[in-house]
SEMIDREN-386764 format. One record per residue (C-alpha): x, y, z. Coordinates in steps of 0.25 Angstrom, whole numbers, plus 5000, padded with zeros to 4 digits. Each point is the difference from the previous one (the first is absolute). Layout:
! SEMIDREN-386764
XYZ ...
This chain:
! SEMIDREN-386764
515355615600 499649854998 499249955012 500449875007 499049894998 499749875008 500749884993 499249875000 500749875004 499949954986 500650124994 501250005010 500249864996 500250034986 498750004993 498549975000 500349855002 500950035011 501149934993 501450084999 500949994988 501349935000 500549865004 500149935013 501350005008 500549875006 501149985010 500249875008 501249955009 500249875007 501149955010 500850105008 499750154997 499550125007 498650064999 500250154999 501150004990 499149904991 498850105002 500950114996 500549934988 498649984996 499750155000 500750014986 498849924994 499050105005 500050084987 499349884994 498650035006 499550095012 499049925007 500049875007 501249945008 500249885008 501049925008 500049855004 501049975011 500349855001 500349955014 499650115009 498949925007 500949875000 500049915012 498650015005 498749915000 499050104996 499750074987 500150154998 498950074992 500250144994 498650054997 499550134993 498550045002 499350104991 499050045011 500450025015 498649965004 500249864994 501249965008 499449935012 498949934991 501149944991 500949975012 498849915005 500049934986 501449965002 499849955014 498849924994 501149924993 500349945013 501350075001 500550085012 500450154999 501250015010 500250154998 499750114990 500750134998 499950124990 501150004990 500050144996 500150125010 498750085002 500750134996 500249944986 498549994998 499950155000 501250014990 499549894990 498749944995 500249865006 499249885003 500049955014 501349905000 500149905012 500949895004 499549875006 500749885007 499149884998 500149865004 499349894992 498949905006 500449875005 500249894990 498749935005 499250134998 500650024986 499649864996 498650025006 499850144993 500649974986 500649865000 501450074999 501149955009 501150104996 499950145006 500750074988 499049954991 498950035009 500450145002 500350024985 498649954997 499350105010 500950124996 499649984985 498649995004 500050125008 500750084989 499049964990 498850025009 500350135005 500850064989 499250135001 500350025015 501449945003 501249924996 500949915007 501350034993 501049935008 499749865007 501349935002 500749935012 501350064996 499950124990 499450145001 499450084988 499950155000 499250074990 499550144996 499450074989 501150115000 501550004997 501149915007 500450115009 498650015005 499949855002 501350015008 499550125008 498649955003 500449865005 501350055006 500849894993 501350055006 499649935013 500249874993 501550034996 500649925011 498949895000 500349864995 499650004985 500649924988 499250054988 499350124995 499150034988 499850154996 499050044990 499750144995 498850054991 498649975000 499749874992 499550014986 498749925004 499050095007 499649895010 499150065011 500650145002 501350085004 500249935013 499649864995 501049994989 501450035004 501049895001 500649915005 498849915000 500149915012 499249885005 500649915011 501549974996 499850054986 500450144996 500350054986 500350134992 499850014985 500350104989 499250004987 498649954995 499749854996 499249974988 499849865006 499350065012 498749934997 500749874997 500750005013 498850045008 499249884994 501149905003 500050045015 498550005000 499949864995 501049965011 499250065010 501050115003 499350145002 500550134996 499750105012 500550134993 499749964986 501250064992 500849934990 501250015009 499349925011 499749894991 501549994996 500449995015 499049905004 500349924987 501550005005 499649955014 499249894994 501149954990 501150005011 499149925010 499749904989 501449974999 500450054986 501450034998 500550144997 500249964985 498649944999 499450135007 500850084989 499449924989 498650015005 500150155003 500850044987 499749924988 501049964990 500150054986 500049904989 501550014998 500349995014 499249875001 500749944988 501350025007 499649935013 500549865002 498949894998 499749975014 499950145005 499150034988 499149895003 499950055014 499750144996 498949964991 499449915010 499950125010 499450104990 499049904996 499549985014 498650075000 500350085013 501550034997 499750044986 499250135005 501250045010 500950094992 500650145000 499650064987 500250154997 501050105006 500349955014 501149985011 499649945014 500749975013 499349905009 500349965014 499449865004 500549965014 501550004999 500150004985 500150124991 499649994985 500450114990 499549994986 499850084987 499149984988 500549924988 500150134991 500850085010 499050125000 500350045014 501450015006 500549915011 501450005007 500749925010 501250025009 500549905010 501249955008 500049885010 499350085011 499050094993 499150014987 499450124994 498949994990 499450124993 499350074988 501350084998 501549975002 500250145006 499149975012 500849875002 501350084999 499550115009 499649895010 501449945000 500750145000 499250045013 500349875007 501450004996 499849864994 500849944988 499249924991 500649884993 499150014988 499050104994 499249974988 498750004993 499449864998 499749954986 498550024995 499149905007 501049955010 499749975014 501050025012 499849945014 500650025013 499849945014 500250085013 499949935014 500550085012 500750104991 500849894993 499850014984 500149894990 499850024985 499149884995 500349934987 499149964989 499849865006 499650045014 498649975004 499350025014 499949885009 498850025008 500249875009 
């Protein structure tokens, strides 16, 4: 009889590198929907890969004046030391709690996962410490610095005033179980990003890699691998925007945030991210062609592109951007009506979500290669954004 043997984490994850075969499963919803039917629909994508699953819930911490950090620690004896590092920012930790019940630490191999309610320093103190008057920028700067400095010890994987991100190195059903996501079914939420499978890029280990990758009010999920990853990272570095996880996916999410906040239209973002083929360029009218060439010749924007097989769904504040590569090497589907939108890596996940929620969709389709689709959601009210829309930050 063959003897049982102990299986290493790397072997369990699919190989010596800890990278399982398959492709990432993506499903997102915005507007009026129910959480558990959406999670149930996402289960049909689990076959794509065994390890790594995460969920971002938009709006669950809405209507408060503090930030909510979700932090995982590799070493329980480092917790207090790193809490003191956070307090040294001048913030005040109002409360902290364990996010995972103690019994699960006997059942799973887990890092220590805690939630913190944090108030930023006063404006005067932020100016004194960093010459930053905006608390959002102040918090993001320190969260990024923390994640870069202590990447071998801990990671702040959720740092929003509104949203909460929940990650594990296991399957989606384990993520639901460990965080008891059912408790949020009747909470307020107006958006959800779900990602299944460990990402292609190795990152810093099994627990440091799962998506959604979240920083402040930015959260994103991605399927594929970008051949332009070094170019994207260089553009962000030149603009002083730091990667704190270091994957190709994160670069796309931060890049989308930058382009939106700079006031580029949806069409202009599409041009920057997904370059035109020569024939497409010839078919553009002269005014648009001149604007397109102006954008892609910019030394920073020229490096921002989504080359290679990829689909991404990015949430920035109240805006959701869905995009696919110009060669359509990764599938991307959308279904929506006037109250809810579903975006995913397979149509069957979207149709399953609509079926479980007993929702009729006005349109279900696969966007053309290289096309960007955008929605706005505020207080659960959904609006599809046209190509000319641009963010007014005033």
